[in-house]
C-alpha positions as CSV (number, residue, x, y, z in Angstrom):
1,X,-36.2,-35.4,9.5
2,X,-34.1,-33.5,8.1
3,X,-34.2,-29.8,9.2
4,X,-34.2,-27.3,6.5
5,X,-32.4,-24.1,7.4
6,X,-34.7,-20.8,7.7
7,X,-34.4,-18.1,5.8
8,X,-33.1,-16.1,8.8
9,X,-30.0,-18.0,8.9
10,X,-29.2,-16.8,5.7
11,X,-29.5,-13.0,6.8
12,X,-27.1,-13.8,9.1
13,X,-24.4,-16.0,7.1
14,X,-24.9,-13.4,4.9
15,X,-24.8,-10.5,6.9
16,X,-21.6,-12.3,8.7
17,X,-19.5,-12.2,5.1
18,X,-19.9,-8.8,4.7
19,X,-18.9,-7.9,7.4
20,X,-15.7,-9.9,7.2
21,X,-15.8,-8.2,3.5
22,X,-16.2,-4.8,5.1
23,X,-13.2,-4.8,7.5
24,X,-11.0,-6.8,5.3
25,X,-10.8,-3.5,2.8
26,X,-8.7,-0.4,2.8
27,X,-9.2,2.0,5.3
28,X,-8.3,5.2,3.4
29,X,-8.0,9.1,5.0
30,X,-10.1,11.3,4.4
31,X,-8.7,13.9,2.3
32,X,-12.2,16.5,2.7
33,X,-13.4,18.6,0.0
34,X,-12.4,19.3,-3.3
35,X,-8.6,17.7,-2.0
36,X,-5.7,18.7,-3.7
37,X,-4.0,15.6,-5.8
38,X,-0.4,13.9,-5.5
39,X,1.1,13.1,-8.4
40,X,3.6,9.6,-7.4
41,X,5.6,7.9,-10.0
42,X,8.0,6.0,-9.4
43,X,10.9,3.0,-9.9
44,X,12.4,0.2,-8.2
45,X,14.7,-2.4,-7.7
46,X,16.1,-4.8,-6.1
47,X,19.1,-5.6,-6.6
48,X,20.1,-9.1,-8.5
49,X,22.9,-9.8,-6.4
50,X,20.9,-10.5,-3.2
51,X,18.4,-13.7,-4.7
52,X,19.8,-16.8,-3.7
53,X,18.8,-17.8,-7.4
54,X,17.2,-15.8,-10.5
55,X,14.1,-16.7,-10.2
56,X,13.0,-15.6,-6.5
57,X,10.1,-14.2,-6.0
58,X,10.6,-10.1,-5.2
59,X,7.3,-9.0,-3.1
60,X,6.5,-5.8,-3.2
61,X,4.5,-3.2,-0.1
62,X,4.6,0.2,-0.2
63,X,2.2,2.9,0.6
64,X,1.8,6.9,0.8
65,X,-0.2,8.1,4.1
66,X,-0.3,11.5,5.9
67,X,1.9,11.5,9.6
68,X,0.5,12.2,12.5
69,X,1.3,12.8,16.2
70,X,-0.5,9.8,17.3
71,X,-1.9,6.4,16.3
72,X,-1.1,4.8,12.8
73,X,-0.8,7.1,9.7
74,X,-3.9,7.0,7.3
75,X,-3.3,5.9,4.2
76,X,-4.0,8.7,1.0
77,X,-6.2,7.1,-1.0
78,X,-5.5,6.7,-4.8
79,X,-8.2,7.9,-7.5
80,X,-7.9,4.3,-9.4
81,X,-8.4,0.7,-7.1
82,X,-4.5,-0.4,-6.5
83,X,-2.5,-3.5,-5.0
84,X,-0.1,-1.2,-2.3
85,X,0.5,-4.6,-0.5
86,X,2.9,-7.4,-2.0
87,X,2.5,-6.6,-5.0
88,X,4.8,-10.0,-6.8
89,X,5.7,-10.8,-10.8
90,X,7.8,-7.6,-11.1
91,X,11.3,-6.3,-10.9
92,X,11.9,-3.6,-10.6
93,X,8.1,-2.4,-9.1
94,X,7.2,0.5,-12.1
95,X,3.8,3.1,-10.5
96,X,2.1,5.7,-11.3
97,X,0.0,6.4,-9.1
98,X,-2.6,10.1,-7.8
99,X,-4.1,9.7,-4.4
100,X,-6.2,12.3,-2.7
101,X,-5.0,14.7,0.2
102,X,-6.1,16.7,2.4
103,X,-5.6,20.6,1.9
104,X,-2.9,22.4,3.8
105,X,0.1,22.3,4.9
106,X,0.8,18.4,5.8
107,X,3.9,16.3,6.0
108,X,3.5,12.3,4.0
109,X,5.6,9.6,4.3
110,X,6.8,7.7,1.0
111,X,7.7,4.1,1.4
112,X,8.4,1.7,-1.0
113,X,9.6,-2.0,0.3
114,X,11.1,-5.3,-1.5
115,X,11.8,-8.2,0.3
116,X,11.1,-12.8,-0.2
117,X,10.5,-14.8,1.9
118,X,13.8,-17.5,3.2
119,X,13.7,-21.4,4.4
120,X,15.0,-20.5,7.5
121,X,14.1,-23.4,10.7
122,X,10.7,-25.1,10.3
123,X,9.1,-22.1,8.2
124,X,9.8,-18.9,6.4
125,X,10.8,-15.4,6.9
126,X,10.5,-12.1,4.9
127,X,14.6,-11.1,4.6
128,X,14.2,-7.3,3.2
129,X,16.0,-6.8,0.1
130,X,15.5,-2.7,-0.2
131,X,13.2,-0.1,2.3
132,X,13.3,3.5,1.3
133,X,11.0,6.3,3.0
134,X,10.5,10.1,2.8
135,X,9.3,12.9,4.6
136,X,8.3,15.8,2.5
137,X,6.2,18.6,4.0
138,X,3.4,19.8,1.4
139,X,1.0,22.9,1.2
140,X,-1.6,22.4,-1.2
141,X,-4.4,24.3,-2.7
142,X,-7.6,23.0,-2.0
143,X,-7.3,21.1,-6.3
144,X,-4.0,22.2,-6.5
145,X,-2.0,18.9,-8.6
146,X,1.0,18.6,-6.8
147,X,3.5,15.8,-8.9
148,X,6.6,14.1,-7.9
149,X,9.1,11.1,-9.0
150,X,11.3,9.0,-7.7
151,X,13.8,6.9,-9.2
152,X,15.1,5.2,-6.1
153,X,18.8,2.9,-6.5
154,X,18.8,-0.2,-6.5
155,X,20.5,-1.8,-2.8
156,X,23.9,-2.7,-2.3
């Protein structure tokens, strides 16, 4: 006789799937009540001379983080959902995003990296085409909007 799975088993599986989905979601900094907003606009382009062939896929990772004394730098939350990691199919990468930031004087880290995946031995490895990082210190009032615009030069 075939055993029919119980309702409890289905609930355990559903709870496990929910936990897995929550663990994979990005974790953002809580900016507190009445946060400031930082508008970030930039364009980044990988140098075509660094590509092995014209249709080689360029991957992009970028972010805007709060610099803290210890531990990982918390990521600022965009006001609209954004893909910040493993972006493909674009070169140049052009973005205009508003992030929620805590009020007060803080140091932030803006970073952009472009890379390709190349075969090495029996596997593939990322090869950097462009890396850009800039720290900036801002003193933001609650509710203030601060705009930043970068035009990043391609790597040589």
